[in-house]
N, C-alpha and C positions, 0 to 999 in steps of 0.2 A: 824830211829828216826825222829819224826816230832816235830816242835816247832812253837810257835807263841808268839809275844809280845802283851800285851793288857794293856789298861789303865782302872783302876777301876773308874767308873763314879757313882756308887751307893753311895748316901750320907753317908751310914753307913758302907761302905766297905764290907768285908767278915766276918761279925760278926757271932755270934752263929747260928741264924736261917738260913741265906743264906749259911753260911759255912757248916752247917750240910747237907743241900740239895746238895751242891756241892760235898761233900764227898760221899754222897749216890750215886750220878751219877757216880763219879769216880770209886767207888767199883763195878759198873755194868760192867766194862771193865776188861779184863784179863791183859792188858798191864801195864807196870810200868808208873806211872804218877808223875811228880815232879813239884813243883811251886818254882820259884826263885824270890825273892824280894831283890834287892841290893846284899848284900853278904850272905843273908840267904836263906836256902833251906828247903822245907818241902815235905814230902810224901803226895800227895793229897788225899790219902785214910785214913788219920788220922786226925780227927778233932782237937785233942790236938796239933799236930805239925802244922796244918794250923793256928790255933788261936795264937800259940806261935810266929809266924813271924809277926803278926799284920798288916794285909792288910787293908788299909784305902782308902777313896776317894782320887783320884789324884795319887795314887801309880801306877807305871808301873811294871807289873809282866811278867815273861816269863814262859810259860807253855810248858813242854816237855812230849811227850808220846813215849814209846818205846815198841813194841811188835806187835803181830798179828793184833790187832784191833786198832792200833794207830791212823789211819786216822779218824775213826768214833769217837773215844774218843776225839781227839783234836777238831773236828768240834762240837760235842755236848757240851763239856765244855766251849769252846770259845763262843758259842751261848748263853749259860746260863749266862756267865759273861756280855756279851754285853747287854742282855735284863734285867739284874737285876735292879729292881726299889726300893727295900726295904732293 
């Protein structure tokens, strides 16, 4: 299992549009991917669950990937979050 902690710098957080793109990216990997925000957890391959935990600007999240392509998944998704501008 691989994990990383990230801060959300995007002014609108992971709302519907960037959240949908994040989920689309997550679904392109076979490994299990989870997002943790405080005491809440979401399957990163579900837009409903992702939106339910309410990730906003300034939040710190932990992203975990577990499976065959976990390294590539973690790198790709972390890069997406770091470069998110909208």
